[in-house]
Each structure stands twice: as structure tokens, then as C-alpha cells.
KOLLOFI-916672 format. One line per field, with one value per residue (C-alpha): residue number from 1; x, y, z. Coordinates in Angstrom, 2 decimals. Layout:
! residues N
nr <- [NUM  ...] $
x <- [X  ...] $
y <- [Y  ...] $
z <- [Z  ...] $
//
This chain:
! residues 130
nr <- [1  2  3  4  5  6  7  8  9  10  11  12  13  14  15  16  17  18  19  20  21  22  23  24  25  26  27  28  29  30  31  32  33  34  35  36  37  38  39  40  41  42  43  44  45  46  47  48  49  50  51  52  53  54  55  56  57  58  59  60  61  62  63  64  65  66  67  68  69  70  71  72  73  74  75  76  77  78  79  80  81  82  83  84  85  86  87  88  89  90  91  92  93  94  95  96  97  98  99  100  101  102  103  104  105  106  107  108  109  110  111  112  113  114  115  116  117  118  119  120  121  122  123  124  125  126  127  128  129  130] $
x <- [0.47  -0.87  0.59  -1.49  -4.09  -5.79  -9.10  -11.22  -14.01  -14.25  -17.08  -17.15  -20.29  -21.42  -18.16  -17.43  -13.88  -12.50  -8.98  -6.46  -3.15  -0.35  3.28  5.12  7.08  4.86  2.65  -0.76  -3.45  -6.93  -9.19  -5.97  -4.58  -1.60  -2.89  -1.30  -2.81  -6.24  -6.66  -4.59  -4.64  -1.69  -4.00  -6.02  -2.92  -1.57  -4.93  -4.96  -1.46  -1.59  -2.49  0.59  3.01  1.67  2.53  5.78  4.83  4.86  6.91  6.13  2.57  1.09  -2.22  -5.18  -8.21  -11.41  -13.62  -16.98  -19.56  -19.34  -16.34  -12.70  -12.73  -15.18  -13.15  -9.92  -11.68  -12.91  -9.39  -7.86  -10.61  -10.35  -6.47  -6.58  -8.99  -6.77  -3.58  -5.60  -6.37  -2.78  -1.43  -3.52  -0.32  -1.23  -4.55  -3.83  -1.72  -4.51  -7.43  -5.43  -5.01  -8.98  -8.38  -10.47  -13.73  -16.18  -17.19  -20.87  -21.66  -23.80  -25.18  -28.56  -31.35  -32.97  -36.34  -39.14  -39.81  -36.33  -33.39  -31.00  -31.27  -31.24  -31.22  -34.53  -35.68  -35.04  -37.99  -39.70  -41.86  -43.50] $
y <- [-26.11  -23.24  -21.97  -21.81  -19.40  -17.98  -16.24  -14.38  -11.68  -8.58  -6.09  -2.49  -0.22  -0.77  -2.06  -5.69  -6.65  -10.39  -10.78  -13.41  -14.08  -15.94  -16.04  -13.60  -10.36  -8.19  -6.56  -5.25  -4.28  -3.14  -3.43  -3.62  -0.40  -0.10  0.24  3.77  4.83  3.51  4.58  7.71  8.83  7.50  6.43  4.37  2.62  1.87  0.55  -1.97  -3.00  -3.31  -6.96  -7.90  -5.62  -6.89  -10.67  -9.56  -10.58  -7.24  -8.29  -12.17  -12.31  -10.78  -9.28  -8.94  -7.26  -6.88  -3.82  -2.52  -0.53  2.14  4.86  4.37  4.53  1.57  -0.35  0.20  -1.38  -4.09  -4.85  -5.13  -7.64  -9.70  -9.83  -10.80  -13.46  -14.68  -14.64  -16.50  -19.21  -19.53  -20.02  -20.32  -19.21  -15.39  -15.77  -14.40  -11.38  -10.36  -11.03  -8.93  -6.03  -6.38  -7.26  -10.29  -8.54  -7.35  -3.54  -3.86  -0.13  0.96  4.35  5.00  6.00  9.47  9.63  11.69  15.01  15.60  17.08  14.01  10.75  12.14  15.73  17.48  20.87  23.77  24.16  27.71  28.50  31.66] $
z <- [-4.44  -2.65  0.45  3.54  3.60  6.61  6.14  8.28  8.46  10.43  11.07  12.61  12.34  8.87  7.37  6.62  5.45  4.39  4.95  3.23  5.37  3.72  4.36  2.31  2.42  4.31  1.72  2.93  0.35  0.72  -2.17  -4.44  -2.93  -0.48  3.10  3.45  0.30  1.14  4.96  4.62  8.34  10.39  13.46  10.97  9.38  12.92  13.96  10.88  11.45  15.38  15.53  13.21  15.18  18.57  17.49  15.87  12.42  10.67  7.60  7.80  6.15  2.90  3.93  1.39  2.49  0.69  2.37  1.73  3.72  6.25  6.19  6.29  10.27  10.49  7.82  9.75  12.88  10.63  9.30  12.68  13.93  10.58  10.85  14.59  13.65  10.94  12.93  15.86  13.10  12.15  15.62  18.75  20.69  19.78  21.37  24.82  23.43  21.04  23.56  26.31  23.87  22.88  19.41  19.40  20.47  18.06  18.89  18.72  18.82  15.92  14.91  16.80  14.18  13.93  15.64  14.26  15.70  16.81  14.98  15.83  17.36  20.96  20.73  21.53  20.24  22.32  24.94  24.69  27.66  26.13] $
//
């Protein structure tokens, strides 16, 4: 019989992450690689592990992530959201803590598109009077 598996999806910028959370020894993999090898930067690794640390479940669950789209920063944010949602499904008791830390809120900010006649999305060419 399969153990209880809690699944959730997280999104941030252009990144989409699917997470499987099940009771285990605390392994954390993203696309088949260890989270530290995949995200590389300490701040991003902390961001991904924050929901588990906040709910005191750092070694209690095996986390398996499937990430695609965006860059590693967006993927780290998406992992954080997905793990938070999966923990919320596991136990509703974690909801107030996760909500207070802002981990259950989807960050809706997206990159603004570049407009024609401009060098960037909002930057204008230098004005020349003469």
C-alpha cells in the first residue's frame, strides 16, 4: 500500500513546480537532483526549505519536485509555494503559521513586456533638445 502522498502546484514568474510530499527521512530533490545542487545559491535553498523549517518538519518529509520554466529564482519561489500548499493539505493546523509568514500567497508579479520605440519596458530614449 502506498503511503499518504500530498501533491501541490506552485507558480512564480514563469516557473511552474509540482511537488510530492510524503513521510520519509527528509530527502529534498528537484528534477532528480538534490536541492542544494539544483538551486546552488544559499538564499534560494533557504527559500525552498522555509515552509518545512517554519512548521518544524525539516526531516519528516521526502519532497520530490518537478520544476520547469523560468529561472532558478522563480523556481525557488514556486517550490516554496508548492511545499506550503502541500503542508497545508497534510494538516490544516499549519495554515495560520504559513499564512502569517506569507507563504500561501501567490506572488503575481510578472515581467512587463518591452514596448516598441523604447529600449526597455519603461525606459525612454534620452531626450535631445538640439
